[in-house]
C-alpha positions, 0 to 999 in steps of 0.5 A: 499500499503506498500512502501519498500525502499533500497539502501541508503549507504555511499559514497564521495563527487561527487559520485553517488546512486541510490535508489529504492522504490518497491510498493506492495499491491496496488489494483489500478494499479502502474500507477495510483499512483503519487510517489515521494522522500522526505528526512529529517535530525534531527530536520528539516522538511521532504523536498520535493526532487522528484516527477513522475506524476501517468501517468508517463510524468511529473517530478518534482525536488527541486532546490538544486537537479536539473541536478544531481538527476533523478527520473524514474519508472518501472511500471511493477515492481512498482517500482520507482527510485531516480539516485542520481549523484554528491552527495554532503554532503549537500545531507545527510538525510534520504531518503523517498518515497512516493505515493498517489493514483492520482496526486496531484498539491501540489506534493511538501507538504507530506501531500499529501501523503498517503503512505510512505516507512520506509526510507533509510539513505544517508551519503555523505562524503567531 
């Protein structure tokens, strides 16, 4: 499975960005994949941001982005999105999309995901 992330950029605090991650090469239906976004800053561990269950039902967020970020998926396009509103300087990071076949209850751990996108940089200035 290949994941291609896009949509990063530079924005002022309070602004919005939408990240997209398109999957290809998957032999199972995209619906079967649990999808997530993580982010990472230099010298820190990769941090969970948001996840969407493989059945498309439940969505999960880390506390710091609740109410500001929304994860969604378009199974027909094999794409997952991360809409980021009210961005803050502390949201600055490289954002990675991740996928695994079927869902895992330990979705907040980067170790359970098998496939990763290349990362897209989000910079929020104050």
